[in-house]
VEXDREN-2710 file (C-alpha; in Angstrom, 1 decimal):
% VEXDREN-2710
k/r/px/py/pz
1/UNK/33.8/-68.2/179.1
2/UNK/30.2/-69.0/178.0
3/UNK/29.6/-68.1/174.4
4/UNK/25.8/-68.6/174.3
5/UNK/23.2/-66.5/176.0
6/UNK/20.0/-67.9/177.5
7/UNK/17.2/-67.6/175.0
8/UNK/13.6/-68.9/174.6
9/UNK/13.3/-72.4/173.3
10/UNK/13.1/-72.3/169.5
11/UNK/10.5/-74.1/167.6
12/UNK/11.1/-75.4/164.0
13/UNK/8.6/-76.7/161.4
14/UNK/9.1/-79.0/158.4
15/UNK/10.1/-77.7/155.0
16/UNK/7.4/-78.9/152.6
17/UNK/6.9/-77.7/149.1
18/UNK/9.2/-74.8/149.7
19/UNK/7.4/-73.4/152.8
20/UNK/7.5/-74.1/156.5
21/UNK/4.7/-76.3/157.8
22/UNK/3.9/-78.0/161.1
23/UNK/3.4/-81.7/161.2
24/UNK/-0.3/-82.5/160.4
25/UNK/-0.8/-83.9/163.9
26/UNK/0.7/-80.8/165.4
27/UNK/3.2/-82.9/167.4
28/UNK/6.7/-81.7/168.4
29/UNK/9.7/-83.4/170.0
30/UNK/12.5/-81.9/172.1
31/UNK/16.2/-81.6/171.2
32/UNK/18.3/-81.8/174.4
33/UNK/21.6/-80.0/175.0
34/UNK/24.0/-82.8/175.9
35/UNK/26.2/-80.3/177.8
36/UNK/23.5/-79.7/180.5
37/UNK/20.3/-81.6/179.7
38/UNK/18.4/-78.5/178.8
39/UNK/15.8/-78.4/176.0
40/UNK/17.2/-76.2/173.2
41/UNK/14.6/-76.7/170.5
42/UNK/11.2/-78.2/169.7
43/UNK/11.0/-79.9/166.3
44/UNK/8.0/-80.8/164.3
45/UNK/7.4/-84.5/164.5
46/UNK/6.5/-85.9/161.1
47/UNK/4.0/-88.8/161.1
48/UNK/3.5/-91.3/158.3
49/UNK/1.2/-88.9/156.4
50/UNK/3.8/-86.1/156.6
51/UNK/6.5/-88.4/155.1
52/UNK/4.1/-89.4/152.3
53/UNK/3.3/-85.8/151.6
54/UNK/7.0/-84.8/151.4
55/UNK/7.7/-87.6/149.0
56/UNK/4.6/-86.7/146.9
57/UNK/5.7/-83.1/146.8
58/UNK/9.1/-84.1/145.5
59/UNK/7.5/-86.5/143.0
60/UNK/5.2/-83.7/141.6
61/UNK/8.1/-81.3/141.6
62/UNK/10.3/-83.6/139.5
63/UNK/7.6/-84.9/137.1
64/UNK/5.9/-81.7/136.4
65/UNK/8.1/-78.9/137.8
66/UNK/10.7/-76.8/136.0
67/UNK/13.7/-77.8/138.2
68/UNK/14.9/-80.8/136.1
69/UNK/14.4/-78.8/132.9
70/UNK/16.7/-76.0/134.1
71/UNK/20.3/-75.7/132.9
72/UNK/23.1/-76.5/135.3
73/UNK/24.2/-72.9/135.6
74/UNK/20.7/-71.8/136.6
75/UNK/20.4/-74.5/139.3
76/UNK/24.0/-73.6/140.4
77/UNK/22.8/-70.0/141.0
78/UNK/20.4/-71.4/143.7
79/UNK/23.3/-73.3/145.3
80/UNK/25.5/-70.2/145.5
81/UNK/22.6/-68.3/147.0
82/UNK/22.2/-71.0/149.6
83/UNK/25.9/-70.7/150.5
84/UNK/25.4/-66.9/151.0
85/UNK/22.4/-67.6/153.2
86/UNK/24.4/-70.0/155.4
87/UNK/27.2/-67.5/155.8
88/UNK/24.7/-64.7/156.6
89/UNK/23.3/-66.9/159.4
90/UNK/26.5/-68.5/160.5
91/UNK/26.4/-67.6/164.2
92/UNK/22.8/-68.9/164.7
93/UNK/23.7/-72.2/162.9
94/UNK/26.9/-72.7/164.8
95/UNK/25.1/-72.1/168.2
96/UNK/22.5/-74.7/167.3
97/UNK/25.0/-77.2/166.0
98/UNK/26.8/-76.8/169.3
99/UNK/23.8/-76.9/171.6
100/UNK/22.0/-79.6/169.6
101/UNK/24.7/-82.3/169.4
102/UNK/27.5/-81.3/171.8
103/UNK/29.9/-80.2/169.1
104/UNK/32.4/-77.7/170.6
105/UNK/31.6/-74.1/169.6
106/UNK/35.1/-73.7/168.0
107/UNK/34.4/-76.8/165.8
108/UNK/30.9/-75.6/164.8
109/UNK/32.1/-72.1/164.1
110/UNK/35.3/-72.7/162.2
111/UNK/34.6/-76.1/160.6
112/UNK/31.0/-77.2/160.3
113/UNK/29.3/-74.0/159.2
114/UNK/32.0/-72.8/156.8
115/UNK/32.3/-76.3/155.3
116/UNK/28.6/-76.5/154.6
117/UNK/28.6/-73.1/152.9
118/UNK/31.8/-74.0/150.9
119/UNK/30.2/-77.3/149.7
120/UNK/27.1/-75.5/148.3
121/UNK/29.4/-72.9/146.7
122/UNK/31.7/-75.5/145.1
123/UNK/28.9/-77.4/143.5
124/UNK/27.1/-74.2/142.5
125/UNK/30.2/-73.2/140.5
126/UNK/31.0/-76.7/139.1
127/UNK/31.9/-77.2/135.5
128/UNK/29.4/-79.5/133.7
129/UNK/31.8/-80.6/130.9
130/UNK/31.6/-84.2/132.0
131/UNK/27.8/-84.3/132.1
132/UNK/27.3/-84.6/128.3
133/UNK/29.6/-86.2/125.8
134/UNK/29.4/-86.6/122.0
135/UNK/31.1/-89.8/120.7
136/UNK/33.1/-89.7/117.5
137/UNK/33.3/-92.7/115.3
138/UNK/33.3/-93.6/111.6
139/UNK/29.7/-94.7/111.3
140/UNK/27.1/-92.1/110.1
141/UNK/25.4/-92.2/113.5
142/UNK/25.7/-89.4/116.0
143/UNK/26.0/-90.8/119.5
144/UNK/25.5/-88.6/122.5
145/UNK/25.8/-89.7/126.1
146/UNK/23.7/-87.7/128.6
147/UNK/23.7/-87.7/132.4
148/UNK/20.2/-87.0/133.7
149/UNK/18.8/-86.7/137.2
150/UNK/17.6/-89.9/138.9
151/UNK/14.3/-88.4/140.1
152/UNK/13.2/-88.2/143.7
153/UNK/16.1/-88.7/146.1
154/UNK/15.6/-89.7/149.8
155/UNK/18.6/-88.4/151.7
156/UNK/19.1/-89.6/155.3
157/UNK/21.7/-88.1/157.5
158/UNK/23.3/-89.0/160.8
159/UNK/23.5/-86.9/164.0
160/UNK/27.3/-86.4/164.2
161/UNK/27.8/-83.8/161.5
162/UNK/24.3/-82.5/160.7
163/UNK/25.1/-79.4/158.7
164/UNK/28.0/-80.9/156.7
165/UNK/26.1/-84.1/155.8
166/UNK/23.2/-82.0/154.7
167/UNK/25.4/-80.0/152.3
168/UNK/27.2/-83.1/151.1
169/UNK/23.9/-84.7/150.0
170/UNK/21.8/-81.7/148.9
171/UNK/24.3/-79.8/146.8
172/UNK/25.2/-82.5/144.2
173/UNK/21.7/-84.0/144.2
174/UNK/20.0/-80.6/143.5
175/UNK/22.6/-79.5/141.0
176/UNK/22.0/-82.6/138.8
177/UNK/18.2/-81.7/138.8
178/UNK/16.8/-84.1/141.4
179/UNK/14.1/-83.3/143.9
180/UNK/15.0/-84.3/147.4
181/UNK/13.4/-85.3/150.7
182/UNK/16.0/-85.0/153.4
183/UNK/15.4/-86.7/156.8
184/UNK/17.3/-85.6/159.8
185/UNK/18.3/-87.6/162.9
186/UNK/16.0/-86.8/165.9
187/UNK/19.1/-86.7/168.1
188/UNK/20.7/-83.6/166.6
189/UNK/18.5/-81.9/164.1
190/UNK/18.1/-78.3/165.5
191/UNK/20.8/-76.8/163.2
192/UNK/19.4/-78.6/160.1
193/UNK/15.8/-77.4/160.8
194/UNK/17.2/-73.9/161.3
195/UNK/18.8/-74.3/157.9
196/UNK/15.4/-75.5/156.5
197/UNK/13.9/-72.2/157.8
198/UNK/16.7/-70.3/156.1
199/UNK/16.3/-72.3/152.8
200/UNK/12.6/-71.3/152.7
201/UNK/14.0/-68.0/151.6
202/UNK/16.1/-69.4/148.8
203/UNK/13.2/-69.3/146.3
204/UNK/13.6/-72.9/145.1
205/UNK/10.7/-74.1/142.9
206/UNK/7.8/-75.9/144.6
207/UNK/8.6/-79.5/145.7
208/UNK/12.3/-79.3/144.9
209/UNK/13.5/-79.5/148.5
210/UNK/11.6/-81.0/151.5
211/UNK/13.2/-81.4/154.9
212/UNK/11.5/-83.5/157.6
213/UNK/12.3/-84.6/161.1
214/UNK/10.6/-87.4/163.1
215/UNK/11.1/-89.0/166.5
216/UNK/9.6/-92.2/165.1
217/UNK/12.2/-94.9/164.2
218/UNK/10.1/-96.2/161.4
219/UNK/10.1/-92.8/159.6
220/UNK/13.3/-93.7/157.7
221/UNK/11.8/-97.0/156.5
222/UNK/8.7/-95.2/155.3
223/UNK/10.9/-92.9/153.3
224/UNK/13.1/-95.6/151.8
225/UNK/10.2/-97.9/151.1
226/UNK/8.1/-95.3/149.3
227/UNK/7.4/-96.4/145.7
228/UNK/7.7/-92.8/144.6
229/UNK/11.4/-92.6/145.7
230/UNK/13.9/-93.4/142.9
231/UNK/17.2/-93.2/144.9
232/UNK/18.3/-93.4/148.5
233/UNK/21.5/-91.8/149.8
234/UNK/22.1/-93.0/153.4
235/UNK/24.9/-92.2/155.9
236/UNK/24.8/-94.0/159.2
237/UNK/25.8/-97.3/160.9
238/UNK/26.5/-100.5/158.9
239/UNK/23.7/-102.3/160.7
240/UNK/21.1/-99.8/159.6
241/UNK/22.7/-99.6/156.2
242/UNK/22.0/-103.3/155.7
243/UNK/18.3/-102.7/156.5
244/UNK/18.2/-99.7/154.1
245/UNK/19.8/-101.8/151.4
246/UNK/17.2/-104.6/151.8
247/UNK/14.3/-102.2/151.8
248/UNK/15.6/-100.2/148.8
249/UNK/16.0/-103.5/146.8
250/UNK/12.2/-104.0/146.8
251/UNK/11.8/-101.2/144.3
252/UNK/15.3/-101.6/142.7
253/UNK/16.2/-98.1/143.9
254/UNK/19.6/-96.6/143.2
255/UNK/21.5/-96.6/146.4
256/UNK/24.6/-95.0/148.0
257/UNK/25.7/-96.0/151.5
258/UNK/28.4/-94.4/153.7
259/UNK/28.6/-96.5/156.7
260/UNK/30.8/-97.4/159.7
261/UNK/34.5/-97.6/160.1
262/UNK/37.2/-98.9/162.3
263/UNK/40.1/-96.9/160.8
264/UNK/43.7/-97.9/161.4
265/UNK/46.1/-95.2/162.3
266/UNK/49.6/-96.5/161.5
267/UNK/52.6/-94.8/163.2
268/UNK/56.1/-95.7/162.1
269/UNK/59.3/-95.2/164.1
270/UNK/60.6/-92.6/161.6
271/UNK/57.5/-90.3/162.0
272/UNK/57.6/-86.7/163.2
273/UNK/56.4/-87.7/166.7
274/UNK/54.8/-84.5/167.8
275/UNK/52.8/-84.3/164.5
276/UNK/51.8/-88.0/164.8
277/UNK/50.6/-87.5/168.4
278/UNK/48.6/-84.4/167.5
279/UNK/47.1/-86.1/164.5
280/UNK/46.2/-89.2/166.5
281/UNK/44.5/-87.1/169.2
282/UNK/42.5/-85.4/166.4
283/UNK/41.6/-88.6/164.7
284/UNK/40.0/-90.2/167.8
285/UNK/39.0/-87.3/170.1
286/UNK/37.8/-84.6/167.7
287/UNK/34.0/-84.5/168.0
288/UNK/34.4/-86.8/171.0
289/UNK/35.3/-89.6/168.6
290/UNK/31.8/-89.6/167.1
291/UNK/33.2/-89.9/163.5
292/UNK/32.9/-92.7/161.0
293/UNK/36.6/-92.0/160.1
294/UNK/37.8/-92.0/163.6
295/UNK/41.3/-93.5/163.9
296/UNK/40.1/-95.9/166.6
297/UNK/42.8/-98.6/166.0
298/UNK/46.3/-97.1/166.7
299/UNK/49.1/-99.3/165.3
300/UNK/52.6/-98.1/166.6
301/UNK/55.9/-99.6/165.5
302/UNK/57.4/-101.4/168.5
303/UNK/60.7/-99.3/168.4
304/UNK/58.8/-96.2/169.7
305/UNK/55.7/-97.9/171.2
306/UNK/56.4/-97.1/174.9
307/UNK/57.6/-93.5/174.2
308/UNK/54.7/-92.8/171.9
309/UNK/52.0/-94.2/174.2
310/UNK/53.4/-92.4/177.2
311/UNK/53.3/-89.0/175.4
312/UNK/50.0/-89.7/173.9
313/UNK/48.4/-90.5/177.2
314/UNK/49.8/-87.4/178.8
315/UNK/48.4/-85.2/176.0
316/UNK/45.0/-87.0/176.3
317/UNK/44.8/-86.4/180.0
318/UNK/45.5/-82.7/179.5
319/UNK/42.6/-82.1/177.2
320/UNK/40.2/-79.6/178.6
321/UNK/36.8/-81.3/179.1
322/UNK/33.8/-79.0/179.5
323/UNK/30.6/-77.6/178.1
324/UNK/30.5/-77.4/174.3
325/UNK/29.6/-73.7/174.3
326/UNK/32.8/-72.7/176.1
327/UNK/35.5/-71.6/173.6
328/UNK/38.2/-73.0/175.8
329/UNK/36.7/-76.5/175.8
330/UNK/38.7/-79.0/173.7
331/UNK/36.5/-82.0/174.4
332/UNK/32.8/-81.7/174.9
333/UNK/30.0/-84.1/175.8
334/UNK/28.8/-87.0/173.7
335/UNK/25.5/-86.5/171.8
336/UNK/23.3/-88.0/174.6
337/UNK/23.5/-89.8/177.9
338/UNK/22.1/-92.9/176.2
339/UNK/24.9/-92.9/173.6
340/UNK/27.4/-92.2/176.4
341/UNK/26.1/-95.2/178.3
342/UNK/26.5/-97.4/175.2
343/UNK/30.1/-96.3/174.9
344/UNK/30.7/-97.2/178.5
345/UNK/29.5/-100.8/177.7
346/UNK/32.2/-101.0/175.1
347/UNK/34.7/-99.9/177.8
348/UNK/33.5/-102.5/180.2
349/UNK/33.8/-105.1/177.4
350/UNK/37.4/-104.1/176.8
351/UNK/38.3/-104.5/180.4
352/UNK/36.6/-108.0/180.5
353/UNK/38.6/-109.0/177.4
354/UNK/41.9/-108.1/179.1
355/UNK/42.7/-104.8/177.5
356/UNK/44.3/-102.3/179.9
357/UNK/43.1/-98.8/180.5
358/UNK/45.9/-96.3/180.0
359/UNK/43.6/-93.4/180.7
360/UNK/40.0/-92.4/180.9
361/UNK/37.0/-94.6/180.9
362/UNK/35.1/-92.7/183.6
363/UNK/32.4/-90.0/183.8
364/UNK/34.0/-86.7/184.8
365/UNK/32.4/-84.6/187.5
366/UNK/31.2/-81.7/185.3
367/UNK/27.4/-81.8/185.1
368/UNK/25.3/-84.7/186.1
369/UNK/22.8/-83.9/183.4
370/UNK/25.5/-83.8/180.7
371/UNK/26.7/-86.7/178.6
372/UNK/30.3/-86.4/179.5
373/UNK/33.0/-89.1/179.3
374/UNK/36.7/-89.0/179.6
375/UNK/39.0/-89.5/176.6
376/UNK/39.8/-93.2/176.8
377/UNK/42.9/-95.1/175.7
378/UNK/43.3/-98.9/175.9
379/UNK/46.6/-100.7/175.6
380/UNK/47.3/-104.5/175.5
381/UNK/44.7/-104.7/172.8
382/UNK/44.5/-107.6/170.3
383/UNK/43.0/-107.1/166.9
384/UNK/40.4/-109.8/167.5
385/UNK/39.0/-108.2/170.6
386/UNK/35.5/-106.9/170.4
387/UNK/36.6/-103.3/171.0
388/UNK/39.1/-103.6/168.1
389/UNK/36.5/-105.1/165.7
390/UNK/33.3/-103.1/166.3
391/UNK/32.7/-99.5/165.8
392/UNK/32.4/-97.7/169.2
393/UNK/31.6/-94.3/167.7
394/UNK/33.0/-92.6/170.7
395/UNK/36.3/-91.5/172.3
396/UNK/37.8/-95.0/172.8
397/UNK/41.3/-95.7/171.3
398/UNK/42.7/-99.2/170.9
399/UNK/46.5/-99.3/170.8
400/UNK/48.5/-102.2/169.2
401/UNK/52.2/-102.6/168.4
402/UNK/53.6/-103.9/165.1
403/UNK/57.1/-104.9/164.0
404/UNK/57.0/-104.6/160.2
405/UNK/55.1/-102.8/157.4
406/UNK/53.7/-106.2/156.3
407/UNK/52.3/-106.9/159.8
408/UNK/50.8/-103.4/160.0
409/UNK/49.0/-103.9/156.6
410/UNK/47.7/-107.3/157.8
411/UNK/46.3/-105.8/161.1
412/UNK/44.9/-102.8/159.2
413/UNK/43.1/-104.9/156.6
414/UNK/41.9/-107.5/159.1
415/UNK/38.6/-105.7/159.5
416/UNK/35.1/-105.8/158.1
417/UNK/35.3/-102.1/157.6
418/UNK/37.3/-100.1/155.0
419/UNK/36.6/-96.4/155.2
420/UNK/39.8/-94.6/156.0
421/UNK/43.4/-95.0/157.2
422/UNK/46.3/-92.8/158.4
423/UNK/50.0/-93.3/157.9
424/UNK/52.8/-91.4/159.7
425/UNK/56.3/-91.6/158.4
426/UNK/59.0/-89.4/156.8
427/UNK/59.5/-92.0/154.1
428/UNK/56.9/-91.0/151.5
429/UNK/57.8/-93.8/149.2
430/UNK/57.1/-96.3/152.0
431/UNK/53.9/-94.5/152.8
432/UNK/52.6/-94.6/149.2
433/UNK/53.4/-98.3/148.8
434/UNK/51.5/-99.0/152.0
435/UNK/48.6/-96.8/150.9
436/UNK/48.2/-98.9/147.8
437/UNK/47.9/-102.1/149.9
438/UNK/45.3/-100.7/152.4
439/UNK/41.7/-101.7/151.5
440/UNK/39.9/-98.5/152.3
441/UNK/38.5/-95.5/150.4
442/UNK/40.7/-92.7/151.9
443/UNK/44.3/-92.7/153.1
444/UNK/45.8/-89.7/154.9
445/UNK/49.6/-89.5/155.0
446/UNK/51.0/-87.4/157.8
447/UNK/47.7/-85.7/158.3
448/UNK/44.1/-86.5/159.3
449/UNK/40.7/-85.4/158.2
450/UNK/41.5/-83.7/154.9
451/UNK/38.1/-83.6/153.1
452/UNK/38.1/-81.7/149.8
453/UNK/34.9/-80.8/147.8
454/UNK/36.7/-81.9/144.7
455/UNK/37.9/-85.3/146.1
456/UNK/35.5/-88.3/146.4
457/UNK/34.9/-89.9/149.8
458/UNK/33.5/-93.3/150.6
459/UNK/34.3/-96.8/151.7
460/UNK/35.2/-100.4/150.9
461/UNK/33.7/-103.5/152.4
462/UNK/31.0/-102.9/155.1
463/UNK/31.8/-99.2/155.1
464/UNK/29.5/-99.0/152.1
465/UNK/29.6/-98.1/148.4
466/UNK/29.2/-95.0/146.3
467/UNK/30.9/-91.7/146.9
468/UNK/30.2/-88.3/148.3
469/UNK/31.8/-85.1/146.9
470/UNK/33.8/-84.4/143.7
471/UNK/32.7/-85.4/140.2
472/UNK/32.2/-89.0/141.4
473/UNK/29.8/-87.8/144.1
474/UNK/27.9/-85.6/141.6
475/UNK/27.5/-88.5/139.1
476/UNK/26.1/-90.7/141.9
477/UNK/22.9/-88.6/141.6
478/UNK/22.6/-89.1/137.9
479/UNK/21.7/-91.8/135.5
480/UNK/23.2/-92.3/132.1
481/UNK/21.4/-92.2/128.7
482/UNK/22.8/-93.0/125.2
483/UNK/21.1/-91.2/122.3
484/UNK/22.0/-92.5/118.8
485/UNK/20.8/-90.5/115.7
486/UNK/21.1/-91.8/112.1
487/UNK/22.3/-88.8/110.1
488/UNK/22.3/-90.3/106.6
489/UNK/19.8/-88.9/104.1
490/UNK/16.5/-90.7/104.4
491/UNK/17.8/-92.7/107.4
492/UNK/19.1/-95.6/105.1
493/UNK/22.5/-96.2/106.6
494/UNK/23.7/-99.8/106.7
495/UNK/24.2/-99.4/110.5
496/UNK/20.5/-99.0/111.2
497/UNK/18.7/-100.5/108.2
498/UNK/19.2/-104.2/107.3
499/UNK/16.0/-104.9/105.4
END
């Protein structure tokens, strides 16, 4: 069943100073549907001058506009309006999310679009009790701690969850009072640029929100390196994160990084096996494994290792592979043929190192112009193998046995990454003790992929620093100020006057 009808190729412009504008040079680049190789959208291609103009617009909006001076409740009203606009345009956004990056239409319809709307709504209704605090002490000085916006925020998002990542960054940054320049990935930006078109209707003050796209690799560096940018919020690979960190250091910019992962998925013999198998499949094959939190290292207790792997492989082989716009498809294409080919190189490397393919590893015969790859499971994997150490960012699972909880913790923590982990066991006391020992930012017990707007998300080690979502994520986009006022008559208290 094909969900999408054939339509003319859509064209999207940049969002600059609250209105839609083509790039100054008039250039556009194509977004290709990874299911079939068709062009689905033409996107305005920002040049250096466009990047500079977007930043200058945000700078002017912050320094001289009314947005930072508004109250939280007033800014929150804009966010709730954005949530309504997203829901009103849900089908168009889901279709472009599906066509633009290969996300299955079920995933785009029931997860990505609703999550983006819910995030804006959550922050739009958020209590601001923790933003300002009055300190009480015995001295005759009134001390007030204020949280203020940082200024101009450069937000850079990846291609795997365009709409959700946009919401995660824009909602808290805007609520605090910052002005933002958001840069999309050229690989999968059609849905975000459609959102930019929708947000032009939100009535945000001039310069508050600017959304740009560019096919040029240097566009991100131009944005991060701009002296008019005060903060950078980046989500992407650890290697690119290092470059962003170095560039941001030149202006001592505030920085949050959500980077790569090689998350351990730990299955004990006393697990509910069907649930653990289902959760494992979700953790590595949802969104074709193109997730920073993918449970790409599966650790199975030796007592059930053979049984678990046999059942897991059978379920993986049964997944329905097909075009992303088919509601019956469970496993769609990767984001591009180039990315698919990079994942194939990891698979070849795994074979060369001695890992054994239990299933997958091949290109299925679906559409030669599509970026399809079979769900892939390796057994006989050692934790020091390349495929077990490096982030594949694709549907490749490395399976390893363990004999004790201590060994599982050691294998899990023996990684340069520390983003997420999963534990499957009926013994919750054991699970919580293990969770305390795992060096990562999120631990899921008997579940996978629970992201809550009120709960912070982020990593340890080379998975980055800073947090998205929740009050912790909100405060990332603020800076703190202490105001002390002498309240004694004539200002002659011993606290403040020594001479």
